[in-house]
MISEBA-804157 format. One record per residue (C-alpha): x, y, z; residue number from 1; residue in one letter. Coordinates in steps of 0.02 Angstrom, whole numbers, m for minus. Layout:
# MISEBA-804157
@x = X, y = Y, z = Z, resi = NUM, resn = a $
...
//
This chain:
# MISEBA-804157
@x = m4278, y = 7013, z = 1998, resi = 1, resn = x $
@x = m4107, y = 7020, z = 2080, resi = 2, resn = x $
@x = m4091, y = 7134, z = 2230, resi = 3, resn = x $
@x = m3925, y = 7229, z = 2224, resi = 4, resn = x $
@x = m3815, y = 7321, z = 2346, resi = 5, resn = x $
@x = m3673, y = 7435, z = 2288, resi = 6, resn = x $
@x = m3515, y = 7444, z = 2394, resi = 7, resn = x $
@x = m3408, y = 7591, z = 2338, resi = 8, resn = x $
@x = m3494, y = 7745, z = 2267, resi = 9, resn = x $
@x = m3359, y = 7829, z = 2164, resi = 10, resn = x $
@x = m3380, y = 7899, z = 1989, resi = 11, resn = x $
@x = m3379, y = 7730, z = 1900, resi = 12, resn = x $
@x = m3519, y = 7666, z = 2011, resi = 13, resn = x $
@x = m3617, y = 7827, z = 1997, resi = 14, resn = x $
@x = m3595, y = 7870, z = 1813, resi = 15, resn = x $
@x = m3588, y = 7697, z = 1734, resi = 16, resn = x $
@x = m3633, y = 7552, z = 1848, resi = 17, resn = x $
@x = m3789, y = 7626, z = 1928, resi = 18, resn = x $
@x = m3866, y = 7678, z = 1761, resi = 19, resn = x $
@x = m3824, y = 7504, z = 1695, resi = 20, resn = x $
@x = m3906, y = 7420, z = 1843, resi = 21, resn = x $
@x = m4063, y = 7523, z = 1826, resi = 22, resn = x $
@x = m4071, y = 7498, z = 1637, resi = 23, resn = x $
@x = m4056, y = 7310, z = 1666, resi = 24, resn = x $
@x = m4209, y = 7317, z = 1779, resi = 25, resn = x $
@x = m4112, y = 7280, z = 1937, resi = 26, resn = x $
@x = m4180, y = 7325, z = 2107, resi = 27, resn = x $
@x = m4046, y = 7432, z = 2191, resi = 28, resn = x $
@x = m4085, y = 7419, z = 2376, resi = 29, resn = x $
@x = m3932, y = 7480, z = 2471, resi = 30, resn = x $
@x = m3773, y = 7583, z = 2455, resi = 31, resn = x $
@x = m3613, y = 7576, z = 2557, resi = 32, resn = x $
@x = m3465, y = 7693, z = 2564, resi = 33, resn = x $
@x = m3355, y = 7772, z = 2696, resi = 34, resn = x $
@x = m3406, y = 7940, z = 2623, resi = 35, resn = x $
@x = m3585, y = 7997, z = 2654, resi = 36, resn = x $
@x = m3562, y = 8130, z = 2520, resi = 37, resn = x $
@x = m3516, y = 7998, z = 2391, resi = 38, resn = x $
@x = m3675, y = 7901, z = 2430, resi = 39, resn = x $
@x = m3778, y = 8060, z = 2421, resi = 40, resn = x $
@x = m3719, y = 8086, z = 2241, resi = 41, resn = x $
@x = m3794, y = 7918, z = 2190, resi = 42, resn = x $
@x = m3964, y = 7959, z = 2110, resi = 43, resn = x $
@x = m4065, y = 7812, z = 2176, resi = 44, resn = x $
@x = m4189, y = 7786, z = 2317, resi = 45, resn = x $
@x = m4096, y = 7658, z = 2423, resi = 46, resn = x $
@x = m4031, y = 7631, z = 2598, resi = 47, resn = x $
@x = m3868, y = 7725, z = 2626, resi = 48, resn = x $
@x = m3751, y = 7660, z = 2759, resi = 49, resn = x $
@x = m3568, y = 7667, z = 2811, resi = 50, resn = x $
@x = m3596, y = 7503, z = 2906, resi = 51, resn = x $
@x = m3556, y = 7350, z = 2800, resi = 52, resn = x $
@x = m3654, y = 7233, z = 2913, resi = 53, resn = x $
@x = m3808, y = 7341, z = 2890, resi = 54, resn = x $
@x = m3784, y = 7337, z = 2702, resi = 55, resn = x $
@x = m3772, y = 7147, z = 2698, resi = 56, resn = x $
@x = m3922, y = 7128, z = 2814, resi = 57, resn = x $
@x = m4034, y = 7232, z = 2700, resi = 58, resn = x $
@x = m4188, y = 7129, z = 2659, resi = 59, resn = x $
@x = m4195, y = 7072, z = 2478, resi = 60, resn = x $
@x = m4010, y = 7093, z = 2436, resi = 61, resn = x $
@x = m3951, y = 6946, z = 2330, resi = 62, resn = x $
@x = m3793, y = 7019, z = 2251, resi = 63, resn = x $
@x = m3661, y = 7149, z = 2291, resi = 64, resn = x $
@x = m3568, y = 7254, z = 2163, resi = 65, resn = x $
@x = m3397, y = 7300, z = 2234, resi = 66, resn = x $
@x = m3322, y = 7459, z = 2162, resi = 67, resn = x $
@x = m3200, y = 7516, z = 2295, resi = 68, resn = x $
@x = m3013, y = 7545, z = 2269, resi = 69, resn = x $
@x = m2922, y = 7383, z = 2232, resi = 70, resn = x $
@x = m2843, y = 7355, z = 2402, resi = 71, resn = x $
@x = m3015, y = 7362, z = 2484, resi = 72, resn = x $
@x = m3093, y = 7224, z = 2377, resi = 73, resn = x $
@x = m3044, y = 7075, z = 2484, resi = 74, resn = x $
@x = m3132, y = 7117, z = 2649, resi = 75, resn = x $
@x = m3291, y = 7168, z = 2558, resi = 76, resn = x $
@x = m3295, y = 7011, z = 2451, resi = 77, resn = x $
@x = m3258, y = 6898, z = 2600, resi = 78, resn = x $
@x = m3395, y = 6980, z = 2704, resi = 79, resn = x $
@x = m3523, y = 6973, z = 2563, resi = 80, resn = x $
@x = m3482, y = 6791, z = 2526, resi = 81, resn = x $
@x = m3497, y = 6744, z = 2710, resi = 82, resn = x $
@x = m3669, y = 6826, z = 2709, resi = 83, resn = x $
@x = m3719, y = 6717, z = 2562, resi = 84, resn = x $
@x = m3720, y = 6855, z = 2432, resi = 85, resn = x $
@x = m3660, y = 6838, z = 2253, resi = 86, resn = x $
@x = m3523, y = 6963, z = 2214, resi = 87, resn = x $
@x = m3477, y = 7056, z = 2055, resi = 88, resn = x $
@x = m3309, y = 7138, z = 2091, resi = 89, resn = x $
@x = m3226, y = 7273, z = 1988, resi = 90, resn = x $
@x = m3064, y = 7232, z = 1900, resi = 91, resn = x $
@x = m2928, y = 7196, z = 1941, resi = 92, resn = x $
@x = m2986, y = 7070, z = 2069, resi = 93, resn = x $
@x = m2866, y = 7141, z = 2198, resi = 94, resn = x $
@x = m2707, y = 7242, z = 2218, resi = 95, resn = x $
@x = m2606, y = 7081, z = 2232, resi = 96, resn = x $
@x = m2623, y = 6895, z = 2197, resi = 97, resn = x $
@x = m2636, y = 6841, z = 2380, resi = 98, resn = x $
@x = m2793, y = 6944, z = 2408, resi = 99, resn = x $
@x = m2868, y = 6883, z = 2244, resi = 100, resn = x $
@x = m2838, y = 6702, z = 2292, resi = 101, resn = x $
@x = m2920, y = 6732, z = 2462, resi = 102, resn = x $
@x = m3073, y = 6808, z = 2377, resi = 103, resn = x $
@x = m3098, y = 6656, z = 2267, resi = 104, resn = x $
@x = m3075, y = 6541, z = 2416, resi = 105, resn = x $
@x = m3207, y = 6637, z = 2515, resi = 106, resn = x $
@x = m3333, y = 6626, z = 2372, resi = 107, resn = x $
@x = m3296, y = 6441, z = 2347, resi = 108, resn = x $
@x = m3317, y = 6402, z = 2532, resi = 109, resn = x $
@x = m3482, y = 6498, z = 2540, resi = 110, resn = x $
@x = m3544, y = 6424, z = 2377, resi = 111, resn = x $
@x = m3584, y = 6593, z = 2300, resi = 112, resn = x $
@x = m3556, y = 6662, z = 2127, resi = 113, resn = x $
@x = m3405, y = 6777, z = 2108, resi = 114, resn = x $
@x = m3379, y = 6874, z = 1947, resi = 115, resn = x $
@x = m3254, y = 7003, z = 1887, resi = 116, resn = x $
@x = m3330, y = 7162, z = 1814, resi = 117, resn = x $
@x = m3242, y = 7164, z = 1646, resi = 118, resn = x $
@x = m3371, y = 7273, z = 1559, resi = 119, resn = x $
@x = m3276, y = 7266, z = 1393, resi = 120, resn = x $
@x = m3335, y = 7087, z = 1372, resi = 121, resn = x $
@x = m3510, y = 7155, z = 1353, resi = 122, resn = x $
@x = m3484, y = 7305, z = 1238, resi = 123, resn = x $
@x = m3602, y = 7280, z = 1089, resi = 124, resn = x $
@x = m3460, y = 7314, z = 965, resi = 125, resn = x $
@x = m3355, y = 7178, z = 1045, resi = 126, resn = x $
@x = m3496, y = 7051, z = 1046, resi = 127, resn = x $
@x = m3524, y = 7091, z = 861, resi = 128, resn = x $
@x = m3337, y = 7073, z = 831, resi = 129, resn = x $
@x = m3337, y = 6902, z = 910, resi = 130, resn = x $
@x = m3467, y = 6846, z = 783, resi = 131, resn = x $
@x = m3362, y = 6918, z = 641, resi = 132, resn = x $
@x = m3202, y = 6826, z = 685, resi = 133, resn = x $
@x = m3228, y = 6677, z = 566, resi = 134, resn = x $
@x = m3230, y = 6801, z = 420, resi = 135, resn = x $
@x = m3052, y = 6854, z = 461, resi = 136, resn = x $
@x = m2977, y = 6684, z = 423, resi = 137, resn = x $
@x = m2835, y = 6630, z = 537, resi = 138, resn = x $
@x = m2813, y = 6763, z = 669, resi = 139, resn = x $
@x = m2630, y = 6810, z = 688, resi = 140, resn = x $
@x = m2631, y = 6964, z = 801, resi = 141, resn = x $
@x = m2731, y = 7069, z = 921, resi = 142, resn = x $
@x = m2680, y = 7250, z = 947, resi = 143, resn = x $
@x = m2754, y = 7362, z = 1081, resi = 144, resn = x $
@x = m2726, y = 7546, z = 1119, resi = 145, resn = x $
@x = m2813, y = 7596, z = 1280, resi = 146, resn = x $
@x = m2747, y = 7761, z = 1345, resi = 147, resn = x $
@x = m2801, y = 7917, z = 1438, resi = 148, resn = x $
@x = m2734, y = 8070, z = 1530, resi = 149, resn = x $
@x = m2720, y = 8047, z = 1718, resi = 150, resn = x $
@x = m2610, y = 8172, z = 1810, resi = 151, resn = x $
@x = m2570, y = 8150, z = 1994, resi = 152, resn = x $
@x = m2698, y = 8280, z = 2047, resi = 153, resn = x $
@x = m2841, y = 8209, z = 1942, resi = 154, resn = x $
@x = m3007, y = 8206, z = 2030, resi = 155, resn = x $
@x = m3185, y = 8180, z = 1971, resi = 156, resn = x $
@x = m3305, y = 8327, z = 1979, resi = 157, resn = x $
@x = m3171, y = 8445, z = 2045, resi = 158, resn = x $
@x = m3187, y = 8371, z = 2219, resi = 159, resn = x $
@x = m3047, y = 8350, z = 2345, resi = 160, resn = x $
@x = m2900, y = 8248, z = 2282, resi = 161, resn = x $
@x = m2938, y = 8062, z = 2282, resi = 162, resn = x $
@x = m2833, y = 7989, z = 2141, resi = 163, resn = x $
@x = m2800, y = 7821, z = 2223, resi = 164, resn = x $
@x = m2756, y = 7746, z = 2051, resi = 165, resn = x $
@x = m2578, y = 7814, z = 2064, resi = 166, resn = x $
@x = m2552, y = 7753, z = 2243, resi = 167, resn = x $
@x = m2463, y = 7585, z = 2236, resi = 168, resn = x $
@x = m2521, y = 7533, z = 2409, resi = 169, resn = x $
@x = m2703, y = 7553, z = 2357, resi = 170, resn = x $
@x = m2703, y = 7512, z = 2171, resi = 171, resn = x $
@x = m2561, y = 7386, z = 2162, resi = 172, resn = x $
@x = m2476, y = 7482, z = 2022, resi = 173, resn = x $
@x = m2511, y = 7615, z = 1891, resi = 174, resn = x $
@x = m2575, y = 7619, z = 1712, resi = 175, resn = x $
@x = m2531, y = 7436, z = 1679, resi = 176, resn = x $
@x = m2628, y = 7369, z = 1828, resi = 177, resn = x $
@x = m2777, y = 7480, z = 1793, resi = 178, resn = x $
@x = m2796, y = 7469, z = 1604, resi = 179, resn = x $
@x = m2707, y = 7312, z = 1542, resi = 180, resn = x $
@x = m2826, y = 7188, z = 1625, resi = 181, resn = x $
@x = m2965, y = 7245, z = 1507, resi = 182, resn = x $
@x = m2861, y = 7207, z = 1353, resi = 183, resn = x $
@x = m2797, y = 7041, z = 1417, resi = 184, resn = x $
@x = m2972, y = 6985, z = 1463, resi = 185, resn = x $
@x = m3049, y = 7045, z = 1300, resi = 186, resn = x $
@x = m2917, y = 6961, z = 1193, resi = 187, resn = x $
@x = m2955, y = 6796, z = 1278, resi = 188, resn = x $
@x = m3143, y = 6818, z = 1263, resi = 189, resn = x $
@x = m3131, y = 6859, z = 1077, resi = 190, resn = x $
@x = m3005, y = 6724, z = 1033, resi = 191, resn = x $
@x = m3072, y = 6586, z = 1145, resi = 192, resn = x $
@x = m2898, y = 6563, z = 1222, resi = 193, resn = x $
@x = m2798, y = 6667, z = 1344, resi = 194, resn = x $
@x = m2619, y = 6725, z = 1330, resi = 195, resn = x $
@x = m2495, y = 6616, z = 1422, resi = 196, resn = x $
@x = m2332, y = 6707, z = 1383, resi = 197, resn = x $
@x = m2328, y = 6889, z = 1438, resi = 198, resn = x $
@x = m2191, y = 7022, z = 1445, resi = 199, resn = x $
@x = m2208, y = 7203, z = 1503, resi = 200, resn = x $
@x = m2111, y = 7362, z = 1474, resi = 201, resn = x $
@x = m2155, y = 7505, z = 1592, resi = 202, resn = x $
@x = m2124, y = 7690, z = 1576, resi = 203, resn = x $
@x = m2130, y = 7835, z = 1699, resi = 204, resn = x $
@x = m2104, y = 7977, z = 1579, resi = 205, resn = x $
@x = m2233, y = 8115, z = 1597, resi = 206, resn = x $
@x = m2315, y = 8117, z = 1767, resi = 207, resn = x $
@x = m2228, y = 8140, z = 1934, resi = 208, resn = x $
@x = m2291, y = 7991, z = 2032, resi = 209, resn = x $
@x = m2214, y = 7831, z = 2096, resi = 210, resn = x $
@x = m2304, y = 7711, z = 1980, resi = 211, resn = x $
@x = m2295, y = 7686, z = 1792, resi = 212, resn = x $
@x = m2387, y = 7807, z = 1678, resi = 213, resn = x $
@x = m2376, y = 7695, z = 1525, resi = 214, resn = x $
@x = m2339, y = 7517, z = 1472, resi = 215, resn = x $
@x = m2319, y = 7403, z = 1323, resi = 216, resn = x $
@x = m2372, y = 7222, z = 1348, resi = 217, resn = x $
@x = m2321, y = 7087, z = 1225, resi = 218, resn = x $
@x = m2403, y = 6917, z = 1238, resi = 219, resn = x $
@x = m2439, y = 6755, z = 1145, resi = 220, resn = x $
@x = m2578, y = 6627, z = 1153, resi = 221, resn = x $
@x = m2549, y = 6438, z = 1146, resi = 222, resn = x $
@x = m2600, y = 6436, z = 962, resi = 223, resn = x $
@x = m2475, y = 6573, z = 921, resi = 224, resn = x $
@x = m2583, y = 6730, z = 910, resi = 225, resn = x $
@x = m2480, y = 6883, z = 956, resi = 226, resn = x $
@x = m2563, y = 7007, z = 1074, resi = 227, resn = x $
@x = m2496, y = 7183, z = 1092, resi = 228, resn = x $
@x = m2565, y = 7312, z = 1215, resi = 229, resn = x $
@x = m2519, y = 7494, z = 1236, resi = 230, resn = x $
@x = m2595, y = 7567, z = 1395, resi = 231, resn = x $
@x = m2557, y = 7737, z = 1466, resi = 232, resn = x $
@x = m2603, y = 7878, z = 1583, resi = 233, resn = x $
@x = m2497, y = 7998, z = 1480, resi = 234, resn = x $
@x = m2600, y = 8018, z = 1320, resi = 235, resn = x $
@x = m2706, y = 8177, z = 1309, resi = 236, resn = x $
@x = m2891, y = 8138, z = 1296, resi = 237, resn = x $
@x = m2908, y = 8247, z = 1140, resi = 238, resn = x $
@x = m2798, y = 8125, z = 1041, resi = 239, resn = x $
@x = m2854, y = 7961, z = 962, resi = 240, resn = x $
@x = m2817, y = 7843, z = 1105, resi = 241, resn = x $
@x = m2935, y = 7694, z = 1101, resi = 242, resn = x $
@x = m2920, y = 7566, z = 963, resi = 243, resn = x $
@x = m2939, y = 7377, z = 946, resi = 244, resn = x $
@x = m2877, y = 7282, z = 794, resi = 245, resn = x $
@x = m2896, y = 7097, z = 755, resi = 246, resn = x $
@x = m2784, y = 7042, z = 611, resi = 247, resn = x $
@x = m2820, y = 6886, z = 510, resi = 248, resn = x $
@x = m2766, y = 6802, z = 348, resi = 249, resn = x $
@x = m2924, y = 6859, z = 256, resi = 250, resn = x $
@x = m2954, y = 7029, z = 333, resi = 251, resn = x $
@x = m2942, y = 7142, z = 483, resi = 252, resn = x $
@x = m3073, y = 7211, z = 603, resi = 253, resn = x $
@x = m3046, y = 7383, z = 678, resi = 254, resn = x $
@x = m3147, y = 7450, z = 825, resi = 255, resn = x $
@x = m3120, y = 7634, z = 868, resi = 256, resn = x $
@x = m3175, y = 7715, z = 1031, resi = 257, resn = x $
@x = m3256, y = 7556, z = 1096, resi = 258, resn = x $
@x = m3128, y = 7526, z = 1235, resi = 259, resn = x $
@x = m3201, y = 7619, z = 1384, resi = 260, resn = x $
@x = m3354, y = 7628, z = 1494, resi = 261, resn = x $
@x = m3478, y = 7697, z = 1368, resi = 262, resn = x $
@x = m3569, y = 7622, z = 1219, resi = 263, resn = x $
@x = m3536, y = 7690, z = 1046, resi = 264, resn = x $
@x = m3383, y = 7698, z = 935, resi = 265, resn = x $
@x = m3366, y = 7611, z = 768, resi = 266, resn = x $
@x = m3325, y = 7438, z = 702, resi = 267, resn = x $
@x = m3257, y = 7413, z = 525, resi = 268, resn = x $
@x = m3218, y = 7251, z = 434, resi = 269, resn = x $
@x = m3070, y = 7282, z = 319, resi = 270, resn = x $
@x = m3075, y = 7152, z = 182, resi = 271, resn = x $
@x = m3079, y = 7168, z = m8, resi = 272, resn = x $
@x = m3240, y = 7268, z = 16, resi = 273, resn = x $
@x = m3232, y = 7368, z = 180, resi = 274, resn = x $
@x = m3391, y = 7359, z = 283, resi = 275, resn = x $
@x = m3451, y = 7466, z = 428, resi = 276, resn = x $
@x = m3528, y = 7342, z = 550, resi = 277, resn = x $
@x = m3683, y = 7403, z = 644, resi = 278, resn = x $
@x = m3712, y = 7366, z = 827, resi = 279, resn = x $
@x = m3837, y = 7427, z = 955, resi = 280, resn = x $
@x = m3802, y = 7567, z = 1077, resi = 281, resn = x $
@x = m3833, y = 7472, z = 1238, resi = 282, resn = x $
@x = m3718, y = 7508, z = 1384, resi = 283, resn = x $
@x = m3590, y = 7371, z = 1418, resi = 284, resn = x $
@x = m3631, y = 7392, z = 1602, resi = 285, resn = x $
@x = m3815, y = 7357, z = 1568, resi = 286, resn = x $
@x = m3774, y = 7196, z = 1477, resi = 287, resn = x $
@x = m3652, y = 7145, z = 1614, resi = 288, resn = x $
@x = m3776, y = 7170, z = 1755, resi = 289, resn = x $
@x = m3916, y = 7087, z = 1657, resi = 290, resn = x $
@x = m3808, y = 6931, z = 1631, resi = 291, resn = x $
@x = m3744, y = 6922, z = 1810, resi = 292, resn = x $
@x = m3920, y = 6949, z = 1879, resi = 293, resn = x $
@x = m3986, y = 6808, z = 1770, resi = 294, resn = x $
@x = m3851, y = 6693, z = 1838, resi = 295, resn = x $
@x = m3894, y = 6742, z = 2018, resi = 296, resn = x $
@x = m4076, y = 6707, z = 1978, resi = 297, resn = x $
@x = m4036, y = 6530, z = 1924, resi = 298, resn = x $
@x = m3969, y = 6530, z = 1746, resi = 299, resn = x $
@x = m3786, y = 6474, z = 1761, resi = 300, resn = x $
@x = m3760, y = 6488, z = 1574, resi = 301, resn = x $
@x = m3792, y = 6675, z = 1581, resi = 302, resn = x $
@x = m3620, y = 6703, z = 1661, resi = 303, resn = x $
@x = m3493, y = 6589, z = 1575, resi = 304, resn = x $
@x = m3338, y = 6665, z = 1655, resi = 305, resn = x $
@x = m3247, y = 6560, z = 1785, resi = 306, resn = x $
@x = m3163, y = 6667, z = 1919, resi = 307, resn = x $
@x = m3018, y = 6543, z = 1919, resi = 308, resn = x $
@x = m2981, y = 6599, z = 1741, resi = 309, resn = x $
@x = m2986, y = 6782, z = 1796, resi = 310, resn = x $
@x = m2867, y = 6740, z = 1938, resi = 311, resn = x $
@x = m2747, y = 6656, z = 1817, resi = 312, resn = x $
@x = m2741, y = 6811, z = 1707, resi = 313, resn = x $
@x = m2717, y = 6922, z = 1860, resi = 314, resn = x $
@x = m2573, y = 6813, z = 1919, resi = 315, resn = x $
@x = m2494, y = 6815, z = 1745, resi = 316, resn = x $
@x = m2500, y = 7005, z = 1739, resi = 317, resn = x $
@x = m2436, y = 7033, z = 1916, resi = 318, resn = x $
@x = m2290, y = 6912, z = 1889, resi = 319, resn = x $
@x = m2243, y = 6998, z = 1726, resi = 320, resn = x $
@x = m2250, y = 7168, z = 1812, resi = 321, resn = x $
@x = m2141, y = 7105, z = 1954, resi = 322, resn = x $
@x = m2010, y = 7045, z = 1831, resi = 323, resn = x $
@x = m2009, y = 7213, z = 1743, resi = 324, resn = x $
@x = m2000, y = 7309, z = 1907, resi = 325, resn = x $
@x = m1851, y = 7203, z = 1960, resi = 326, resn = x $
@x = m1766, y = 7231, z = 1792, resi = 327, resn = x $
@x = m1796, y = 7418, z = 1804, resi = 328, resn = x $
@x = m1719, y = 7421, z = 1976, resi = 329, resn = x $
@x = m1566, y = 7326, z = 1913, resi = 330, resn = x $
@x = m1545, y = 7447, z = 1767, resi = 331, resn = x $
@x = m1558, y = 7596, z = 1884, resi = 332, resn = x $
@x = m1427, y = 7526, z = 2002, resi = 333, resn = x $
@x = m1308, y = 7494, z = 1856, resi = 334, resn = x $
@x = m1335, y = 7671, z = 1793, resi = 335, resn = x $
@x = m1295, y = 7740, z = 1965, resi = 336, resn = x $
@x = m1136, y = 7636, z = 1977, resi = 337, resn = x $
@x = m1082, y = 7698, z = 1806, resi = 338, resn = x $
@x = m1116, y = 7882, z = 1846, resi = 339, resn = x $
//
């Protein structure tokens, strides 16, 4: 059994990762956060410490799940790797490419397993969809809508304001950085090939913060599959806002309300005779931790995802975002000169 430590005890760790770890039979031995109150809200009997060295020295810890804000990933991953611990790090790998590269280098030098926590890979509807793909014929397009409502003053549980996701210095961007990595990763996992040509359009239309609150991403794979993502922080949660479509020459698969942290939703195969496809209700986090733990325990085939591939996707996204930010700045300057 893999012994786990959790670094970063926010709502994702508490409400989704910890239940997934426990359901997977993991032994959660230690928690780390700068906030004692955040650790106290984690319902598990484990060491609680604000001292990273103490966390990494906890007897029996084999792997560390990193769920801190993006800009804090690198020092935690480097320290865990230096201590010989496998690391499963939340997406995106880091707030910028330089930190992500350093994290991979640290894991490589230490000879430890580093994984990115793309839980959507493990959603039971998406694993069922992957098996269905041959029935669709030649896949021509992937369309993802992954949106939510995230105002500047959002906070979990009504606690003091801590919405770091709209702070560029901490998150690395806004809705595009936070939500698009899931769709880019999932498209590659389902298709068996990643996008290599990516363009982004950003919007800052609804919320009053310095990062984007919505984005459209248009991409293409080497074989010509078109991938379209709409991600946003400006879509009210009461509206339909999570949808995945795979279009092929013999049919289309539609998954509704599967993009997200929880199990559930629906999967329909639209062909001459539409079919509702059943799948189990297991948490994607449970499946993720079970697979990573098996890899740590000696089964390399249990975790088939190379962090170099995750880094390449991260670099592709960040470069596309930088081009769009530069273009937006140019458009703004021209508008000012013409005013």
